[in-house]
Every structure is written in structure tokens, then in C-alpha cells.
PDB file of N, CA, C and O in Angstrom:
ATOM      1  N   MET A   1     -15.789  92.868 -13.168  1.00  0.00           N
ATOM      2  CA  MET A   1     -15.568  91.437 -12.773  1.00  0.00           C
ATOM      3  C   MET A   1     -15.761  91.301 -11.230  1.00  0.00           C
ATOM      4  O   MET A   1     -15.166  92.083 -10.488  1.00  0.00           O
ATOM      5  N   PRO A   2     -16.533  90.380 -10.754  1.00  0.00           N
ATOM      6  CA  PRO A   2     -16.714  90.215  -9.295  1.00  0.00           C
ATOM      7  C   PRO A   2     -15.388  89.771  -8.689  1.00  0.00           C
ATOM      8  O   PRO A   2     -14.527  89.153  -9.316  1.00  0.00           O
ATOM      9  N   ASP A   3     -15.296  90.164  -7.330  1.00  0.00           N
ATOM     10  CA  ASP A   3     -14.147  89.736  -6.616  1.00  0.00           C
ATOM     11  C   ASP A   3     -14.438  88.288  -6.011  1.00  0.00           C
ATOM     12  O   ASP A   3     -15.215  88.213  -5.059  1.00  0.00           O
ATOM     13  N   ASN A   4     -13.868  87.180  -6.505  1.00  0.00           N
ATOM     14  CA  ASN A   4     -14.148  85.884  -6.065  1.00  0.00           C
ATOM     15  C   ASN A   4     -13.113  85.336  -5.055  1.00  0.00           C
ATOM     16  O   ASN A   4     -13.147  84.150  -4.725  1.00  0.00           O
ATOM     17  N   ARG A   5     -12.211  86.178  -4.572  1.00  0.00           N
ATOM     18  CA  ARG A   5     -11.114  85.710  -3.607  1.00  0.00           C
ATOM     19  C   ARG A   5     -11.737  85.152  -2.336  1.00  0.00           C
ATOM     20  O   ARG A   5     -11.157  84.235  -1.755  1.00  0.00           O
ATOM     21  N   ASN A   6     -12.819  85.616  -1.891  1.00  0.00           N
ATOM     22  CA  ASN A   6     -13.353  85.116  -0.631  1.00  0.00           C
ATOM     23  C   ASN A   6     -14.371  84.002  -0.782  1.00  0.00           C
ATOM     24  O   ASN A   6     -14.934  83.544   0.212  1.00  0.00           O
ATOM     25  N   ARG A   7     -14.613  83.563  -1.991  1.00  0.00           N
ATOM     26  CA  ARG A   7     -15.513  82.514  -2.195  1.00  0.00           C
ATOM     27  C   ARG A   7     -14.919  81.177  -1.914  1.00  0.00           C
ATOM     28  O   ARG A   7     -13.713  81.002  -2.089  1.00  0.00           O
ATOM     29  N   LYS A   8     -15.709  80.210  -1.480  1.00  0.00           N
ATOM     30  CA  LYS A   8     -15.283  78.899  -1.253  1.00  0.00           C
ATOM     31  C   LYS A   8     -14.921  78.268  -2.551  1.00  0.00           C
ATOM     32  O   LYS A   8     -13.963  77.495  -2.586  1.00  0.00           O
ATOM     33  N   ARG A   9     -15.660  78.556  -3.699  1.00  0.00           N
ATOM     34  CA  ARG A   9     -15.390  78.051  -5.008  1.00  0.00           C
ATOM     35  C   ARG A   9     -15.345  79.342  -5.883  1.00  0.00           C
ATOM     36  O   ARG A   9     -16.359  79.926  -6.266  1.00  0.00           O
ATOM     37  N   PRO A  10     -14.105  79.717  -6.152  1.00  0.00           N
ATOM     38  CA  PRO A  10     -13.966  81.015  -6.908  1.00  0.00           C
ATOM     39  C   PRO A  10     -13.885  80.758  -8.401  1.00  0.00           C
ATOM     40  O   PRO A  10     -13.668  81.764  -9.076  1.00  0.00           O
ATOM     41  N   ILE A  11     -14.011  79.649  -9.026  1.00  0.00           N
ATOM     42  CA  ILE A  11     -13.966  79.429 -10.454  1.00  0.00           C
ATOM     43  C   ILE A  11     -15.451  79.158 -10.960  1.00  0.00           C
ATOM     44  O   ILE A  11     -16.167  78.274 -10.490  1.00  0.00           O
ATOM     45  N   GLN A  12     -15.822  80.028 -11.974  1.00  0.00           N
ATOM     46  CA  GLN A  12     -17.154  79.782 -12.442  1.00  0.00           C
ATOM     47  C   GLN A  12     -17.086  78.956 -13.786  1.00  0.00           C
ATOM     48  O   GLN A  12     -16.243  79.212 -14.646  1.00  0.00           O
ATOM     49  N   VAL A  13     -18.018  77.955 -13.917  1.00  0.00           N
ATOM     50  CA  VAL A  13     -18.055  77.223 -15.031  1.00  0.00           C
ATOM     51  C   VAL A  13     -19.506  77.430 -15.668  1.00  0.00           C
ATOM     52  O   VAL A  13     -20.498  77.278 -14.955  1.00  0.00           O
ATOM     53  N   LYS A  14     -19.619  77.766 -16.971  1.00  0.00           N
ATOM     54  CA  LYS A  14     -20.884  77.922 -17.727  1.00  0.00           C
ATOM     55  C   LYS A  14     -21.085  76.928 -18.760  1.00  0.00           C
ATOM     56  O   LYS A  14     -20.115  76.382 -19.284  1.00  0.00           O
ATOM     57  N   PHE A  15     -22.262  76.659 -19.086  1.00  0.00           N
ATOM     58  CA  PHE A  15     -22.680  75.869 -20.232  1.00  0.00           C
ATOM     59  C   PHE A  15     -24.115  76.248 -20.619  1.00  0.00           C
ATOM     60  O   PHE A  15     -24.886  76.828 -19.854  1.00  0.00           O
ATOM     61  N   PHE A  16     -24.417  75.858 -21.910  1.00  0.00           N
ATOM     62  CA  PHE A  16     -25.745  76.286 -22.496  1.00  0.00           C
ATOM     63  C   PHE A  16     -26.646  75.079 -22.445  1.00  0.00           C
ATOM     64  O   PHE A  16     -26.138  73.965 -22.567  1.00  0.00           O
ATOM     65  N   VAL A  17     -27.910  75.213 -22.279  1.00  0.00           N
ATOM     66  CA  VAL A  17     -28.951  74.204 -22.473  1.00  0.00           C
ATOM     67  C   VAL A  17     -30.138  74.794 -23.215  1.00  0.00           C
ATOM     68  O   VAL A  17     -30.293  76.013 -23.277  1.00  0.00           O
ATOM     69  N   ASP A  18     -31.008  73.900 -23.799  1.00  0.00           N
ATOM     70  CA  ASP A  18     -32.177  74.443 -24.453  1.00  0.00           C
ATOM     71  C   ASP A  18     -33.320  74.412 -23.383  1.00  0.00           C
ATOM     72  O   ASP A  18     -33.083  74.053 -22.229  1.00  0.00           O
ATOM     73  N   GLU A  19     -34.579  74.801 -23.802  1.00  0.00           N
ATOM     74  CA  GLU A  19     -35.692  74.879 -22.893  1.00  0.00           C
ATOM     75  C   GLU A  19     -35.997  73.496 -22.305  1.00  0.00           C
ATOM     76  O   GLU A  19     -36.209  73.311 -21.106  1.00  0.00           O
ATOM     77  N   LYS A  20     -36.002  72.539 -23.244  1.00  0.00           N
ATOM     78  CA  LYS A  20     -36.348  71.137 -22.806  1.00  0.00           C
ATOM     79  C   LYS A  20     -35.269  70.556 -21.797  1.00  0.00           C
ATOM     80  O   LYS A  20     -35.658  69.935 -20.807  1.00  0.00           O
ATOM     81  N   GLU A  21     -34.087  70.728 -22.008  1.00  0.00           N
ATOM     82  CA  GLU A  21     -33.120  70.360 -21.102  1.00  0.00           C
ATOM     83  C   GLU A  21     -33.257  70.957 -19.738  1.00  0.00           C
ATOM     84  O   GLU A  21     -33.230  70.281 -18.710  1.00  0.00           O
ATOM     85  N   LEU A  22     -33.413  72.335 -19.775  1.00  0.00           N
ATOM     86  CA  LEU A  22     -33.598  73.044 -18.445  1.00  0.00           C
ATOM     87  C   LEU A  22     -34.868  72.512 -17.687  1.00  0.00           C
ATOM     88  O   LEU A  22     -34.876  72.413 -16.460  1.00  0.00           O
ATOM     89  N   SER A  23     -35.950  72.171 -18.482  1.00  0.00           N
ATOM     90  CA  SER A  23     -37.095  71.641 -17.880  1.00  0.00           C
ATOM     91  C   SER A  23     -36.736  70.218 -17.253  1.00  0.00           C
ATOM     92  O   SER A  23     -37.113  69.894 -16.127  1.00  0.00           O
ATOM     93  N   LEU A  24     -36.080  69.512 -17.967  1.00  0.00           N
ATOM     94  CA  LEU A  24     -35.578  68.143 -17.233  1.00  0.00           C
ATOM     95  C   LEU A  24     -34.774  68.314 -16.100  1.00  0.00           C
ATOM     96  O   LEU A  24     -34.912  67.586 -15.117  1.00  0.00           O
ATOM     97  N   ILE A  25     -33.891  69.273 -16.153  1.00  0.00           N
ATOM     98  CA  ILE A  25     -32.993  69.470 -14.994  1.00  0.00           C
ATOM     99  C   ILE A  25     -33.889  69.869 -13.747  1.00  0.00           C
ATOM    100  O   ILE A  25     -33.722  69.345 -12.646  1.00  0.00           O
ATOM    101  N   LYS A  26     -34.853  70.836 -13.999  1.00  0.00           N
ATOM    102  CA  LYS A  26     -35.604  71.395 -12.884  1.00  0.00           C
ATOM    103  C   LYS A  26     -36.577  70.258 -12.428  1.00  0.00           C
ATOM    104  O   LYS A  26     -36.812  70.187 -11.222  1.00  0.00           O
ATOM    105  N   ALA A  27     -37.107  69.449 -13.194  1.00  0.00           N
ATOM    106  CA  ALA A  27     -37.882  68.323 -12.932  1.00  0.00           C
ATOM    107  C   ALA A  27     -37.192  67.262 -12.014  1.00  0.00           C
ATOM    108  O   ALA A  27     -37.761  66.799 -11.025  1.00  0.00           O
ATOM    109  N   ARG A  28     -35.932  66.906 -12.402  1.00  0.00           N
ATOM    110  CA  ARG A  28     -35.190  66.162 -11.511  1.00  0.00           C
ATOM    111  C   ARG A  28     -34.825  66.716 -10.137  1.00  0.00           C
ATOM    112  O   ARG A  28     -34.831  65.991  -9.142  1.00  0.00           O
ATOM    113  N   MET A  29     -34.502  68.031 -10.095  1.00  0.00           N
ATOM    114  CA  MET A  29     -34.318  68.687  -8.841  1.00  0.00           C
ATOM    115  C   MET A  29     -35.560  68.646  -7.978  1.00  0.00           C
ATOM    116  O   MET A  29     -35.485  68.375  -6.780  1.00  0.00           O
ATOM    117  N   ALA A  30     -36.673  68.908  -8.572  1.00  0.00           N
ATOM    118  CA  ALA A  30     -37.995  68.859  -7.855  1.00  0.00           C
ATOM    119  C   ALA A  30     -38.209  67.458  -7.169  1.00  0.00           C
ATOM    120  O   ALA A  30     -38.505  67.348  -5.979  1.00  0.00           O
ATOM    121  N   GLN A  31     -38.036  66.426  -8.007  1.00  0.00           N
ATOM    122  CA  GLN A  31     -38.172  65.113  -7.521  1.00  0.00           C
ATOM    123  C   GLN A  31     -37.323  64.759  -6.292  1.00  0.00           C
ATOM    124  O   GLN A  31     -37.727  64.025  -5.390  1.00  0.00           O
ATOM    125  N   LEU A  32     -36.079  65.356  -6.329  1.00  0.00           N
ATOM    126  CA  LEU A  32     -35.231  65.136  -5.173  1.00  0.00           C
ATOM    127  C   LEU A  32     -35.359  66.209  -4.068  1.00  0.00           C
ATOM    128  O   LEU A  32     -34.729  66.127  -3.014  1.00  0.00           O
ATOM    129  N   GLY A  33     -36.162  67.167  -4.348  1.00  0.00           N
ATOM    130  CA  GLY A  33     -36.337  68.225  -3.215  1.00  0.00           C
ATOM    131  C   GLY A  33     -35.230  69.121  -3.172  1.00  0.00           C
ATOM    132  O   GLY A  33     -34.993  69.724  -2.125  1.00  0.00           O
ATOM    133  N   ILE A  34     -34.446  69.296  -4.297  1.00  0.00           N
ATOM    134  CA  ILE A  34     -33.316  70.189  -4.298  1.00  0.00           C
ATOM    135  C   ILE A  34     -33.671  71.534  -4.918  1.00  0.00           C
ATOM    136  O   ILE A  34     -34.251  71.576  -6.003  1.00  0.00           O
ATOM    137  N   GLU A  35     -33.326  72.654  -4.235  1.00  0.00           N
ATOM    138  CA  GLU A  35     -33.665  74.018  -4.688  1.00  0.00           C
ATOM    139  C   GLU A  35     -32.414  74.734  -5.397  1.00  0.00           C
ATOM    140  O   GLU A  35     -32.545  75.563  -6.298  1.00  0.00           O
ATOM    141  N   ASN A  36     -31.301  74.346  -4.924  1.00  0.00           N
ATOM    142  CA  ASN A  36     -30.110  74.961  -5.446  1.00  0.00           C
ATOM    143  C   ASN A  36     -29.411  74.259  -6.675  1.00  0.00           C
ATOM    144  O   ASN A  36     -28.719  73.245  -6.583  1.00  0.00           O
ATOM    145  N   MET A  37     -29.686  74.926  -7.807  1.00  0.00           N
ATOM    146  CA  MET A  37     -29.255  74.385  -9.088  1.00  0.00           C
ATOM    147  C   MET A  37     -27.785  74.206  -9.160  1.00  0.00           C
ATOM    148  O   MET A  37     -27.304  73.191  -9.662  1.00  0.00           O
ATOM    149  N   SER A  38     -27.060  75.154  -8.676  1.00  0.00           N
ATOM    150  CA  SER A  38     -25.617  75.238  -8.737  1.00  0.00           C
ATOM    151  C   SER A  38     -25.046  73.845  -7.908  1.00  0.00           C
ATOM    152  O   SER A  38     -24.184  73.140  -8.433  1.00  0.00           O
ATOM    153  N   ALA A  39     -25.540  73.567  -6.738  1.00  0.00           N
ATOM    154  CA  ALA A  39     -25.182  72.498  -6.019  1.00  0.00           C
ATOM    155  C   ALA A  39     -25.614  71.228  -6.689  1.00  0.00           C
ATOM    156  O   ALA A  39     -24.837  70.273  -6.720  1.00  0.00           O
ATOM    157  N   TYR A  40     -26.773  71.163  -7.211  1.00  0.00           N
ATOM    158  CA  TYR A  40     -27.269  70.021  -7.862  1.00  0.00           C
ATOM    159  C   TYR A  40     -26.297  69.634  -9.106  1.00  0.00           C
ATOM    160  O   TYR A  40     -25.793  68.516  -9.220  1.00  0.00           O
ATOM    161  N   LEU A  41     -26.117  70.598  -9.936  1.00  0.00           N
ATOM    162  CA  LEU A  41     -25.339  70.276 -11.173  1.00  0.00           C
ATOM    163  C   LEU A  41     -23.849  70.019 -10.873  1.00  0.00           C
ATOM    164  O   LEU A  41     -23.181  69.257 -11.571  1.00  0.00           O
ATOM    165  N   ARG A  42     -23.311  70.736  -9.720  1.00  0.00           N
ATOM    166  CA  ARG A  42     -21.925  70.371  -9.313  1.00  0.00           C
ATOM    167  C   ARG A  42     -21.871  68.888  -8.807  1.00  0.00           C
ATOM    168  O   ARG A  42     -20.924  68.158  -9.097  1.00  0.00           O
ATOM    169  N   GLN A  43     -22.865  68.498  -8.085  1.00  0.00           N
ATOM    170  CA  GLN A  43     -22.829  67.081  -7.541  1.00  0.00           C
ATOM    171  C   GLN A  43     -23.058  66.107  -8.669  1.00  0.00           C
ATOM    172  O   GLN A  43     -22.372  65.085  -8.672  1.00  0.00           O
ATOM    173  N   VAL A  44     -23.861  66.284  -9.540  1.00  0.00           N
ATOM    174  CA  VAL A  44     -24.147  65.384 -10.674  1.00  0.00           C
ATOM    175  C   VAL A  44     -22.807  65.330 -11.687  1.00  0.00           C
ATOM    176  O   VAL A  44     -22.458  64.306 -12.275  1.00  0.00           O
ATOM    177  N   ALA A  45     -22.178  66.520 -11.773  1.00  0.00           N
ATOM    178  CA  ALA A  45     -20.976  66.504 -12.579  1.00  0.00           C
ATOM    179  C   ALA A  45     -19.750  65.734 -11.933  1.00  0.00           C
ATOM    180  O   ALA A  45     -18.950  65.061 -12.583  1.00  0.00           O
ATOM    181  N   ILE A  46     -19.717  65.919 -10.621  1.00  0.00           N
ATOM    182  CA  ILE A  46     -18.546  65.190  -9.905  1.00  0.00           C
ATOM    183  C   ILE A  46     -18.841  63.711  -9.667  1.00  0.00           C
ATOM    184  O   ILE A  46     -17.955  62.891  -9.906  1.00  0.00           O
ATOM    185  N   ASP A  47     -20.073  63.310  -9.196  1.00  0.00           N
ATOM    186  CA  ASP A  47     -20.397  62.056  -8.902  1.00  0.00           C
ATOM    187  C   ASP A  47     -20.823  61.141 -10.188  1.00  0.00           C
ATOM    188  O   ASP A  47     -20.572  59.941 -10.297  1.00  0.00           O
ATOM    189  N   GLY A  48     -21.438  61.854 -11.028  1.00  0.00           N
ATOM    190  CA  GLY A  48     -21.947  61.237 -12.229  1.00  0.00           C
ATOM    191  C   GLY A  48     -23.114  60.276 -11.919  1.00  0.00           C
ATOM    192  O   GLY A  48     -23.477  60.072 -10.761  1.00  0.00           O
ATOM    193  N   TYR A  49     -23.664  59.719 -12.942  1.00  0.00           N
ATOM    194  CA  TYR A  49     -24.818  58.833 -12.736  1.00  0.00           C
ATOM    195  C   TYR A  49     -24.839  57.962 -14.050  1.00  0.00           C
ATOM    196  O   TYR A  49     -24.190  58.255 -15.054  1.00  0.00           O
ATOM    197  N   GLU A  50     -25.596  56.939 -13.944  1.00  0.00           N
ATOM    198  CA  GLU A  50     -25.806  56.027 -15.067  1.00  0.00           C
ATOM    199  C   GLU A  50     -27.388  56.083 -15.423  1.00  0.00           C
ATOM    200  O   GLU A  50     -28.249  55.940 -14.555  1.00  0.00           O
ATOM    201  N   GLU A  51     -27.655  56.290 -16.683  1.00  0.00           N
ATOM    202  CA  GLU A  51     -29.082  56.177 -17.121  1.00  0.00           C
ATOM    203  C   GLU A  51     -29.627  54.741 -17.039  1.00  0.00           C
ATOM    204  O   GLU A  51     -30.747  54.486 -16.597  1.00  0.00           O
ATOM    205  N   LYS A  52     -28.687  53.747 -17.531  1.00  0.00           N
ATOM    206  CA  LYS A  52     -29.078  52.378 -17.535  1.00  0.00           C
ATOM    207  C   LYS A  52     -28.160  51.618 -16.568  1.00  0.00           C
ATOM    208  O   LYS A  52     -26.988  51.407 -16.882  1.00  0.00           O
ATOM    209  N   PRO A  53     -28.634  51.232 -15.475  1.00  0.00           N
ATOM    210  CA  PRO A  53     -27.804  50.519 -14.638  1.00  0.00           C
ATOM    211  C   PRO A  53     -27.096  49.339 -15.193  1.00  0.00           C
ATOM    212  O   PRO A  53     -27.723  48.645 -15.993  1.00  0.00           O
ATOM    213  N   ASN A  54     -25.868  49.010 -14.879  1.00  0.00           N
ATOM    214  CA  ASN A  54     -25.144  47.832 -15.341  1.00  0.00           C
ATOM    215  C   ASN A  54     -25.248  46.712 -14.343  1.00  0.00           C
ATOM    216  O   ASN A  54     -24.379  46.484 -13.502  1.00  0.00           O
ATOM    217  N   LEU A  55     -26.468  45.962 -14.496  1.00  0.00           N
ATOM    218  CA  LEU A  55     -26.800  44.905 -13.625  1.00  0.00           C
ATOM    219  C   LEU A  55     -26.529  43.595 -14.237  1.00  0.00           C
ATOM    220  O   LEU A  55     -27.228  43.269 -15.196  1.00  0.00           O
ATOM    221  N   PRO A  56     -25.526  42.725 -13.779  1.00  0.00           N
ATOM    222  CA  PRO A  56     -25.232  41.501 -14.429  1.00  0.00           C
ATOM    223  C   PRO A  56     -26.486  40.578 -14.467  1.00  0.00           C
ATOM    224  O   PRO A  56     -26.642  39.894 -15.478  1.00  0.00           O
ATOM    225  N   GLU A  57     -27.370  40.500 -13.480  1.00  0.00           N
ATOM    226  CA  GLU A  57     -28.479  39.611 -13.472  1.00  0.00           C
ATOM    227  C   GLU A  57     -29.496  40.100 -14.591  1.00  0.00           C
ATOM    228  O   GLU A  57     -30.394  39.331 -14.936  1.00  0.00           O
ATOM    229  N   ARG A  58     -29.398  41.170 -15.081  1.00  0.00           N
ATOM    230  CA  ARG A  58     -30.357  41.615 -16.162  1.00  0.00           C
ATOM    231  C   ARG A  58     -29.799  41.451 -17.610  1.00  0.00           C
ATOM    232  O   ARG A  58     -30.501  41.649 -18.602  1.00  0.00           O
ATOM    233  N   ARG A  59     -28.593  41.106 -17.661  1.00  0.00           N
ATOM    234  CA  ARG A  59     -27.923  41.022 -19.127  1.00  0.00           C
ATOM    235  C   ARG A  59     -28.373  39.600 -19.745  1.00  0.00           C
ATOM    236  O   ARG A  59     -28.728  38.622 -19.087  1.00  0.00           O
ATOM    237  N   GLU A  60     -28.297  39.682 -20.950  1.00  0.00           N
ATOM    238  CA  GLU A  60     -28.514  38.434 -21.750  1.00  0.00           C
ATOM    239  C   GLU A  60     -27.421  37.544 -21.627  1.00  0.00           C
ATOM    240  O   GLU A  60     -26.283  38.012 -21.603  1.00  0.00           O
ATOM    241  N   PRO A  61     -27.629  36.210 -21.539  1.00  0.00           N
ATOM    242  CA  PRO A  61     -26.473  35.361 -21.364  1.00  0.00           C
ATOM    243  C   PRO A  61     -25.568  35.312 -22.606  1.00  0.00           C
ATOM    244  O   PRO A  61     -26.096  35.354 -23.717  1.00  0.00           O
ATOM    245  N   LYS A  62     -24.339  35.233 -22.489  1.00  0.00           N
ATOM    246  CA  LYS A  62     -23.461  35.088 -23.628  1.00  0.00           C
ATOM    247  C   LYS A  62     -23.380  33.714 -24.252  1.00  0.00           C
ATOM    248  O   LYS A  62     -23.449  32.713 -23.539  1.00  0.00           O
ATOM    249  N   ASN A  63     -23.238  33.638 -25.538  1.00  0.00           N
ATOM    250  CA  ASN A  63     -23.319  32.447 -26.168  1.00  0.00           C
ATOM    251  C   ASN A  63     -21.929  31.747 -26.019  1.00  0.00           C
ATOM    252  O   ASN A  63     -20.913  32.372 -26.324  1.00  0.00           O
ATOM    253  N   PRO A  64     -21.864  30.467 -25.559  1.00  0.00           N
ATOM    254  CA  PRO A  64     -20.520  29.863 -25.289  1.00  0.00           C
ATOM    255  C   PRO A  64     -19.679  29.649 -26.531  1.00  0.00           C
ATOM    256  O   PRO A  64     -18.554  29.158 -26.437  1.00  0.00           O
TER     257      PRO A  64
END
């Protein structure tokens, strides 16, 4: 087991993806010009994102 005491982030987190998901992750990284997958995934996991923006001006009006 590696010695992680001197690392800035000593805890490792793993998860599995399929080929299509990995391809999508790499494509988004390329669009943003990001080369470090660990940094990209950490930022997305912490900050999150919305696939569909919640914009009030684009919603259908509610019935009175």
C-alpha cells in the first residue's frame, strides 16, 4: 500500500464507468482543455452541475 501521508489529498476514491461514459468524460475534458482527469472529476463532484438549467423565463406558465 502506498504511503499517502505526504500527499495533499491522502484519501483515494474509486468508481467504475463503461466505455461510453469514459468517452463522454474525456470529450468534456477536451472541450474545456483539461488534461488532469482527477482534478476534473474532483471539481465536478464538489461543484456539481445541471444538465438542464433552471431558468424561470423558459418555464411554461402555471395555470391560475
